[in-house]
MMTF fields as JSON, N, C-alpha, C and O atoms, coordinates in Angstrom:
{
  "mmtfVersion": "1.0.0",
  "mmtfProducer": "UNKNOWN",
  "numBonds": 303,
  "numAtoms": 304,
  "numGroups": 76,
  "numChains": 1,
  "numModels": 1,
  "chainsPerModel": [1],
  "groupsPerChain": [76],
  "chainIdList": ["A"],
  "bondAtomList": [4, 2, 8, 6, 12, 10, 16, 14, 20, 18, 24, 22, 28, 26, 32, 30, 36, 34, 40, 38, 44, 42, 48, 46, 52, 50, 56, 54, 60, 58, 64, 62, 68, 66, 72, 70, 76, 74, 80, 78, 84, 82, 88, 86, 92, 90, 96, 94, 100, 98, 104, 102, 108, 106, 112, 110, 116, 114, 120, 118, 124, 122, 128, 126, 132, 130, 136, 134, 140, 138, 144, 142, 148, 146, 152, 150, 156, 154, 160, 158, 164, 162, 168, 166, 172, 170, 176, 174, 180, 178, 184, 182, 188, 186, 192, 190, 196, 194, 200, 198, 204, 202, 208, 206, 212, 210, 216, 214, 220, 218, 224, 222, 228, 226, 232, 230, 236, 234, 240, 238, 244, 242, 248, 246, 252, 250, 256, 254, 260, 258, 264, 262, 268, 266, 272, 270, 276, 274, 280, 278, 284, 282, 288, 286, 292, 290, 296, 294, 300, 298],
  "bondOrderList": [1, 1, 1, 1, 1, 1, 1, 1, 1, 1, 1, 1, 1, 1, 1, 1, 1, 1, 1, 1, 1, 1, 1, 1, 1, 1, 1, 1, 1, 1, 1, 1, 1, 1, 1, 1, 1, 1, 1, 1, 1, 1, 1, 1, 1, 1, 1, 1, 1, 1, 1, 1, 1, 1, 1, 1, 1, 1, 1, 1, 1, 1, 1, 1, 1, 1, 1, 1, 1, 1, 1, 1, 1, 1, 1],
  "groupList": [{"groupName": "MET", "atomNameList": ["N", "CA", "C", "O"], "elementList": ["N", "C", "C", "O"], "formalChargeList": [0, 0, 0, 0], "bondAtomList": [1, 0, 2, 1, 3, 2], "bondOrderList": [1, 1, 2], "singleLetterCode": "M", "chemCompType": "L-PEPTIDE LINKING"}, {"groupName": "THR", "atomNameList": ["N", "CA", "C", "O"], "elementList": ["N", "C", "C", "O"], "formalChargeList": [0, 0, 0, 0], "bondAtomList": [1, 0, 2, 1, 3, 2], "bondOrderList": [1, 1, 2], "singleLetterCode": "T", "chemCompType": "L-PEPTIDE LINKING"}, {"groupName": "SER", "atomNameList": ["N", "CA", "C", "O"], "elementList": ["N", "C", "C", "O"], "formalChargeList": [0, 0, 0, 0], "bondAtomList": [1, 0, 2, 1, 3, 2], "bondOrderList": [1, 1, 2], "singleLetterCode": "S", "chemCompType": "L-PEPTIDE LINKING"}, {"groupName": "VAL", "atomNameList": ["N", "CA", "C", "O"], "elementList": ["N", "C", "C", "O"], "formalChargeList": [0, 0, 0, 0], "bondAtomList": [1, 0, 2, 1, 3, 2], "bondOrderList": [1, 1, 2], "singleLetterCode": "V", "chemCompType": "L-PEPTIDE LINKING"}, {"groupName": "LYS", "atomNameList": ["N", "CA", "C", "O"], "elementList": ["N", "C", "C", "O"], "formalChargeList": [0, 0, 0, 0], "bondAtomList": [1, 0, 2, 1, 3, 2], "bondOrderList": [1, 1, 2], "singleLetterCode": "K", "chemCompType": "L-PEPTIDE LINKING"}, {"groupName": "LEU", "atomNameList": ["N", "CA", "C", "O"], "elementList": ["N", "C", "C", "O"], "formalChargeList": [0, 0, 0, 0], "bondAtomList": [1, 0, 2, 1, 3, 2], "bondOrderList": [1, 1, 2], "singleLetterCode": "L", "chemCompType": "L-PEPTIDE LINKING"}, {"groupName": "ILE", "atomNameList": ["N", "CA", "C", "O"], "elementList": ["N", "C", "C", "O"], "formalChargeList": [0, 0, 0, 0], "bondAtomList": [1, 0, 2, 1, 3, 2], "bondOrderList": [1, 1, 2], "singleLetterCode": "I", "chemCompType": "L-PEPTIDE LINKING"}, {"groupName": "ASN", "atomNameList": ["N", "CA", "C", "O"], "elementList": ["N", "C", "C", "O"], "formalChargeList": [0, 0, 0, 0], "bondAtomList": [1, 0, 2, 1, 3, 2], "bondOrderList": [1, 1, 2], "singleLetterCode": "N", "chemCompType": "L-PEPTIDE LINKING"}, {"groupName": "ASP", "atomNameList": ["N", "CA", "C", "O"], "elementList": ["N", "C", "C", "O"], "formalChargeList": [0, 0, 0, 0], "bondAtomList": [1, 0, 2, 1, 3, 2], "bondOrderList": [1, 1, 2], "singleLetterCode": "D", "chemCompType": "L-PEPTIDE LINKING"}, {"groupName": "GLU", "atomNameList": ["N", "CA", "C", "O"], "elementList": ["N", "C", "C", "O"], "formalChargeList": [0, 0, 0, 0], "bondAtomList": [1, 0, 2, 1, 3, 2], "bondOrderList": [1, 1, 2], "singleLetterCode": "E", "chemCompType": "L-PEPTIDE LINKING"}, {"groupName": "PHE", "atomNameList": ["N", "CA", "C", "O"], "elementList": ["N", "C", "C", "O"], "formalChargeList": [0, 0, 0, 0], "bondAtomList": [1, 0, 2, 1, 3, 2], "bondOrderList": [1, 1, 2], "singleLetterCode": "F", "chemCompType": "L-PEPTIDE LINKING"}, {"groupName": "ALA", "atomNameList": ["N", "CA", "C", "O"], "elementList": ["N", "C", "C", "O"], "formalChargeList": [0, 0, 0, 0], "bondAtomList": [1, 0, 2, 1, 3, 2], "bondOrderList": [1, 1, 2], "singleLetterCode": "A", "chemCompType": "L-PEPTIDE LINKING"}, {"groupName": "CYS", "atomNameList": ["N", "CA", "C", "O"], "elementList": ["N", "C", "C", "O"], "formalChargeList": [0, 0, 0, 0], "bondAtomList": [1, 0, 2, 1, 3, 2], "bondOrderList": [1, 1, 2], "singleLetterCode": "C", "chemCompType": "L-PEPTIDE LINKING"}, {"groupName": "GLY", "atomNameList": ["N", "CA", "C", "O"], "elementList": ["N", "C", "C", "O"], "formalChargeList": [0, 0, 0, 0], "bondAtomList": [1, 0, 2, 1, 3, 2], "bondOrderList": [1, 1, 2], "singleLetterCode": "G", "chemCompType": "PEPTIDE LINKING"}, {"groupName": "ARG", "atomNameList": ["N", "CA", "C", "O"], "elementList": ["N", "C", "C", "O"], "formalChargeList": [0, 0, 0, 0], "bondAtomList": [1, 0, 2, 1, 3, 2], "bondOrderList": [1, 1, 2], "singleLetterCode": "R", "chemCompType": "L-PEPTIDE LINKING"}, {"groupName": "TYR", "atomNameList": ["N", "CA", "C", "O"], "elementList": ["N", "C", "C", "O"], "formalChargeList": [0, 0, 0, 0], "bondAtomList": [1, 0, 2, 1, 3, 2], "bondOrderList": [1, 1, 2], "singleLetterCode": "Y", "chemCompType": "L-PEPTIDE LINKING"}, {"groupName": "GLN", "atomNameList": ["N", "CA", "C", "O"], "elementList": ["N", "C", "C", "O"], "formalChargeList": [0, 0, 0, 0], "bondAtomList": [1, 0, 2, 1, 3, 2], "bondOrderList": [1, 1, 2], "singleLetterCode": "Q", "chemCompType": "L-PEPTIDE LINKING"}, {"groupName": "PRO", "atomNameList": ["N", "CA", "C", "O"], "elementList": ["N", "C", "C", "O"], "formalChargeList": [0, 0, 0, 0], "bondAtomList": [1, 0, 2, 1, 3, 2], "bondOrderList": [1, 1, 2], "singleLetterCode": "P", "chemCompType": "L-PEPTIDE LINKING"}, {"groupName": "HIS", "atomNameList": ["N", "CA", "C", "O"], "elementList": ["N", "C", "C", "O"], "formalChargeList": [0, 0, 0, 0], "bondAtomList": [1, 0, 2, 1, 3, 2], "bondOrderList": [1, 1, 2], "singleLetterCode": "H", "chemCompType": "L-PEPTIDE LINKING"}],
  "groupTypeList": [0, 1, 2, 3, 4, 3, 4, 5, 2, 1, 6, 7, 8, 3, 4, 9, 10, 3, 7, 11, 3, 1, 5, 12, 8, 10, 8, 3, 8, 5, 3, 2, 13, 14, 15, 11, 6, 8, 11, 4, 2, 6, 0, 13, 6, 10, 2, 5, 8, 5, 2, 16, 17, 3, 8, 3, 3, 6, 18, 1, 8, 9, 12, 13, 13, 10, 5, 9, 2, 6, 4, 16, 10, 6, 11, 8],
  "groupIdList": [1, 2, 3, 4, 5, 6, 7, 8, 9, 10, 11, 12, 13, 14, 15, 16, 17, 18, 19, 20, 21, 22, 23, 24, 25, 26, 27, 28, 29, 30, 31, 32, 33, 34, 35, 36, 37, 38, 39, 40, 41, 42, 43, 44, 45, 46, 47, 48, 49, 50, 51, 52, 53, 54, 55, 56, 57, 58, 59, 60, 61, 62, 63, 64, 65, 66, 67, 68, 69, 70, 71, 72, 73, 74, 75, 76],
  "secStructList": [7, 3, 3, 7, 7, 7, 7, 7, 7, 1, 6, 6, 6, 1, 2, 2, 2, 2, 2, 2, 2, 2, 6, 7, 1, 1, 7, 7, 7, 7, 7, 1, 6, 6, 7, 7, 7, 7, 6, 6, 7, 2, 2, 2, 2, 6, 6, 1, 7, 6, 6, 1, 7, 7, 7, 7, 3, 3, 7, 7, 1, 1, 7, 1, 2, 2, 2, 2, 6, 6, 7, 1, 7, 7, 7, 7],
  "xCoordList": [109.083, 107.515, 108.397, 109.621, 107.81, 106.904, 105.916, 105.234, 105.964, 105.261, 105.323, 106.23, 103.549, 103.288, 102.308, 101.228, 102.987, 100.841, 100.489, 100.973, 99.124, 98.003, 96.755, 96.085, 96.534, 95.464, 93.939, 93.777, 93.052, 91.355, 90.226, 89.68, 89.783, 88.931, 87.957, 87.458, 87.415, 85.461, 85.133, 85.905, 84.057, 83.968, 83.364, 82.665, 83.459, 83.821, 85.295, 85.32, 86.829, 88.166, 87.954, 89.073, 87.356, 87.766, 87.28, 87.542, 86.279, 85.251, 86.685, 87.08, 86.871, 87.246, 89.578, 90.46, 89.495, 90.908, 90.72, 91.35, 89.305, 89.531, 88.928, 89.214, 88.211, 89.079, 90.024, 90.723, 90.577, 91.783, 92.821, 93.952, 92.389, 93.211, 92.366, 92.737, 91.693, 91.119, 91.291, 90.616, 92.097, 92.78, 94.163, 94.902, 94.67, 95.794, 95.976, 94.844, 96.794, 97.26, 98.118, 98.661, 98.155, 99.673, 98.563, 97.415, 99.647, 98.879, 98.853, 99.993, 97.998, 98.518, 97.749, 97.11, 98.24, 98.248, 97.425, 97.49, 97.066, 97.078, 97.234, 96.863, 98.273, 98.954, 98.464, 98.508, 97.899, 98.039, 98.171, 97.838, 98.963, 99.479, 99.917, 100.73, 99.332, 99.41, 98.585, 98.656, 97.866, 97.408, 96.791, 95.903, 97.066, 96.943, 95.594, 94.863, 95.429, 94.333, 94.005, 93.854, 94.041, 94.135, 92.966, 91.833, 93.811, 93.127, 91.985, 91.03, 92.395, 90.744, 89.36, 88.265, 89.74, 88.425, 87.847, 88.425, 86.642, 86.154, 85.474, 85.377, 85.075, 84.521, 86.147, 86.025, 87.379, 88.355, 89.2, 89.955, 88.765, 89.194, 89.005, 89.873, 86.903, 86.759, 86.631, 85.964, 87.508, 87.731, 88.814, 88.683, 90.107, 90.702, 90.805, 90.479, 90.997, 91.304, 91.521, 92.57, 90.943, 90.839, 91.769, 92.482, 91.673, 91.801, 93.329, 93.617, 94.202, 95.473, 95.635, 94.922, 96.633, 97.041, 97.259, 97.666, 97.038, 97.673, 98.966, 99.52, 98.979, 100.361, 99.964, 98.735, 100.357, 100.147, 101.069, 101.794, 100.919, 101.992, 101.976, 101.181, 103.073, 102.563, 103.674, 104.849, 103.242, 103.786, 104.382, 104.529, 104.639, 105.456, 106.748, 107.505, 107.05, 108.184, 107.462, 107.308, 107.181, 107.092, 104.579, 103.553, 104.736, 103.858, 103.812, 103.248, 104.328, 104.372, 102.991, 102.294, 102.592, 101.249, 99.734, 98.756, 100.226, 99.264, 99.173, 98.32, 100.47, 100.553, 100.656, 100.865, 100.362, 99.522, 98.263, 97.85, 97.756, 96.158, 95.556, 94.574, 97.033, 96.19, 97.283, 98.071, 97.487, 98.182, 98.108, 98.771, 95.987, 95.896, 95.695, 95.668, 95.579, 96.142, 96.88, 96.984, 97.931, 99.449, 99.201, 98.236, 99.715, 99.591, 101.38, 102.315, 101.449, 103.24, 104.122, 105.286],
  "yCoordList": [44.112, 42.918, 41.318, 41.198, 40.648, 39.212, 38.428, 39.184, 37.64, 36.399, 35.017, 34.316, 35.014, 33.586, 32.373, 32.522, 31.202, 30.916, 30.37, 29.83, 30.867, 30.682, 29.549, 30.278, 28.551, 27.745, 28.214, 28.16, 28.594, 29.137, 28.28, 28.453, 27.227, 26.167, 26.243, 25.77, 27.113, 27.654, 28.894, 29.786, 29.174, 31.032, 31.251, 32.263, 30.407, 30.903, 31.244, 31.7, 30.887, 30.225, 31.844, 32.321, 32.311, 33.699, 35.102, 36.304, 34.045, 35.525, 35.928, 36.923, 34.726, 35.053, 35.504, 36.145, 34.775, 35.979, 37.003, 37.766, 37.379, 38.763, 39.944, 41.127, 39.622, 40.493, 40.065, 41.058, 39.173, 39.731, 39.773, 39.308, 40.354, 41.45, 43.323, 44.494, 42.893, 44.673, 44.913, 45.928, 44.513, 45.237, 45.526, 46.051, 45.336, 45.423, 47.03, 47.297, 48.238, 49.058, 49.15, 50.188, 47.761, 48.315, 47.166, 46.726, 47.072, 46.283, 44.984, 44.52, 44.174, 43.53, 43.216, 43.749, 42.213, 41.568, 39.669, 38.802, 39.648, 38.297, 38.827, 39.815, 37.173, 36.643, 35.373, 34.238, 35.92, 33.783, 34.647, 35.671, 33.401, 33.871, 34.789, 35.117, 35.368, 36.924, 38.126, 39.229, 37.729, 38.009, 38.769, 38.024, 40.432, 40.943, 41.531, 42.369, 41.209, 42.103, 41.938, 41.091, 42.704, 43.17, 42.971, 43.442, 41.983, 41.367, 41.709, 41.092, 43.121, 43.471, 42.958, 42.511, 43.143, 43.021, 41.339, 40.547, 41.019, 40.1, 38.704, 37.505, 40.407, 40.209, 40.07, 39.283, 40.667, 39.861, 38.703, 38.216, 38.31, 36.939, 36.395, 35.88, 36.437, 34.974, 34.917, 34.019, 36.291, 36.062, 35.199, 34.557, 34.67, 33.85, 32.287, 31.351, 32.246, 30.735, 29.737, 29.121, 29.365, 28.931, 27.785, 27.813, 27.022, 25.649, 25.228, 24.124, 26.388, 25.808, 27.043, 28.016, 27.053, 28.057, 29.042, 28.874, 30.635, 31.511, 32.94, 33.215, 33.244, 33.992, 34.719, 34.707, 35.457, 36.29, 37.551, 37.587, 38.384, 39.234, 40.717, 41.632, 40.788, 41.13, 42.525, 42.284, 43.801, 44.889, 46.059, 47.231, 45.446, 45.203, 44.462, 44.27, 44.031, 43.984, 42.749, 41.562, 44.401, 44.443, 43.263, 43.798, 42.066, 41.257, 40.254, 39.286, 40.186, 38.83, 38.567, 37.736, 39.873, 40.187, 39.297, 38.686, 39.64, 38.721, 38.125, 38.235, 37.08, 35.823, 34.716, 33.642, 35.316, 34.723, 34.316, 33.163, 35.27, 36.027, 34.543, 33.866, 34.364, 34.129, 32.91, 32.961, 32.007, 30.964, 29.048, 28.095, 29.73, 28.442, 28.206, 27.153, 29.281, 29.258, 29.441, 29.901, 29.446, 28.802, 27.696, 27.006, 27.357, 26.276, 25.845, 26.646, 24.262, 23.7, 23.975, 23.575],
  "zCoordList": [-10.392, -10.937, -10.503, -10.557, -10.251, -9.655, -11.229, -11.922, -11.403, -12.239, -11.287, -10.838, -11.217, -11.286, -11.919, -12.489, -11.653, -12.986, -11.728, -10.733, -12.368, -11.112, -12.224, -12.955, -12.339, -12.514, -11.806, -10.587, -12.581, -12.311, -12.702, -13.791, -11.759, -12.488, -12.887, -13.907, -11.794, -11.275, -11.547, -11.195, -12.155, -11.78, -10.531, -10.487, -9.23, -7.923, -7.155, -6.012, -8.14, -8.168, -9.202, -9.384, -9.556, -10.755, -9.944, -9.976, -9.091, -8.285, -6.56, -5.954, -6.521, -5.291, -5.755, -5.183, -6.875, -7.434, -7.293, -6.56, -8.338, -8.411, -7.057, -7.242, -5.898, -4.82, -4.361, -4.159, -4.026, -3.549, -4.797, -4.658, -6.033, -6.834, -6.389, -6.309, -6.299, -6.013, -4.987, -4.819, -3.441, -1.95, -2.513, -1.679, -3.624, -3.797, -4.274, -4.676, -4.443, -4.268, -5.679, -6.055, -6.478, -7.116, -8.57, -8.511, -9.691, -11.067, -11.069, -11.099, -11.05, -11.818, -13.461, -14.368, -13.106, -15.174, -15.212, -14.34, -15.917, -16.209, -17.754, -18.388, -18.117, -19.453, -19.968, -19.494, -21.25, -21.892, -23.154, -23.751, -23.139, -25.342, -25.085, -24.22, -25.939, -26.452, -26.222, -26.763, -25.397, -25.195, -23.596, -23.182, -22.259, -21.667, -20.812, -21.341, -19.956, -19.497, -17.299, -16.417, -17.41, -16.401, -15.195, -15.097, -14.241, -13.053, -12.412, -11.941, -12.534, -11.668, -12.829, -12.488, -13.896, -14.65, -14.889, -15.634, -14.121, -14.612, -15.545, -15.807, -15.77, -17.751, -18.793, -19.733, -18.686, -19.002, -19.015, -19.857, -17.508, -17.153, -18.126, -18.832, -18.488, -18.609, -19.73, -20.243, -20.751, -22.178, -22.141, -23.184, -21.4, -21.283, -21.714, -20.984, -22.209, -22.351, -20.981, -21.17, -19.725, -18.873, -18.398, -17.394, -19.071, -19.901, -19.253, -18.789, -19.35, -18.548, -17.847, -18.095, -16.891, -16.352, -16.991, -18.141, -16.406, -16.964, -16.432, -15.368, -17.149, -15.781, -14.806, -14.868, -13.787, -13.492, -13.055, -12.06, -13.834, -14.341, -13.056, -13.267, -11.595, -10.675, -10.427, -10.15, -10.539, -10.75, -10.175, -10.522, -9.308, -7.816, -7.578, -8.53, -6.357, -5.848, -4.566, -4.279, -4.097, -2.459, -2.225, -1.804, -2.645, -2.751, -2.165, -2.676, -1.048, -0.318, -0.231, -0.814, 1.034, 0.682, 0.074, 0.505, -0.921, -1.859, -2.811, -3.692, -2.708, -2.921, -2.583, -3.147, -0.801, 0.499, -0.023, -0.151, -0.281, -0.795, -1.297, -0.994, -2.524, -3.805, -3.706, -4.65, -2.95, -2.861, -3.28, -3.691, -2.506, -3.465, -4.935, -5.572, -5.256, -7.385, -7.47, -8.607, -6.926, -7.577, -8.605, -8.274, -9.629, -10.339, -9.868, -9.855, -9.495, -9.558, -10.66, -10.634]
}
């Protein structure tokens, strides 16, 4: 399992992020506070507070390609 923080500032950011996640054959969750949602659910993502970075929990250790595809959203 791998975890990174991402910042999704615009609707297009969310759309691009979901498109990247849907190409994965492993589970990816977004965690904000006590809420955890499936990162493939665009409606679920919009239910989170996106004004702050959220945690992405990737349920595999083989995620290098996925991390590369979302690198523009990874918060420092």
